Steps between C-alpha positions, in 0.01 A plus 500: 500500500475777249824656392549870521484654154826689570678170576608359837812711526396789285493844646176683467534831317459798727154644509508863388241723659378794301580825671189710524584847382288805552175484310448750226197724503221405260558657163134601470500686832825676418372612160176624656693704756720641228206605286310652792802695620566629151144632477525659846831662409340655192198611703727675750692674224168606343385641834822700533455645151134582573595694812766687305239603243267612779778715640563653156128571460480677837804710412337589170188606691712745702653639182165528326349678802773762480475543126122521470459703817758760395517521123129507421421800726808675361373434149164661581679803644732546203226463241222685681394685188472183295301306763155598621434535871269199495765283335766629740288407801439152368871448423599619845245269662623201297864578581438535873293183527740292290805631684345441842391145416839417348680633806269312738530166320876548460542558874290196588689275262840632609412420861469129409878484450501308174882511457551304825243242391663468160842442659356241739330303222809525281723361776252219567491411129880487489512269799239270348699503176814386685306224674350384170849477348625301797198271470563442129875439534587371846189339651568127480386375840184545710684695770612750235142541383371547853764762575423692182126503570569641847716775346227568247231539767732724700560723198126544445444567869770766515342678205204570727247547220355284227481589134165583342294268283589699187872447569450125527276489192764680294766263635293199394450653155875555469565139598242378250661716232828317558336157495219542247514388141254771401717805569254740341212401727718512812636839398146631452401378846807666653426828322142498634620450855757778472232732364280411794788574736557841341130582536508417872801731546402801291118510504488729804741751348315497169176565688627800696650651183214437257194541723568867600555584136166346405330683788661823383373450146152430636509813717629711213214383278227513766594843640596665172348849496175507302585842362802353322295212364247744351 
């Protein structure tokens, strides 16, 4: 008969069972969420700033409509002797067209309520920022990660509108600028995207301010009295 290896009267040591604690979320998934949320937060902040610039541009259109529509005709009245009738007519035409277009575009853009959109995107970005901080500091268990993702989806849903592609592209460039070894190349890419954003905001205003002036110059040259040319 084989003898027990603990001895006939020996007491077996108690068997300790490992207590299964809550599993931690995968580090890779958590880091991916953190990076994605950081980019989205930047995209939302970029969208808020873009809407603020659109609001400023529409306000400038109102101001420009008043200035060009009032001061230029007054100038032609005050300096009637120094300006020919043909030049006066062309200046008045250019002022009226530019002022009317500026007023029309300004009214259309003001009706889009850019300040409310900017506030909404700014609030959404702040909420995503808080969630990203909680994810980086406190998320240690899967249930924490699941709860944060639900709060994140709710924050985006309450915003009611998604950011544009240019906002996300700039956010990615900003993230790459923080991570890249080649800072100069990343900075150049970011500058190109911001220039593209500015073009998308201001091209319409530049068109309605420059095009009437070019048309006025063409009319002045084409309809210039032949007697004066001779």
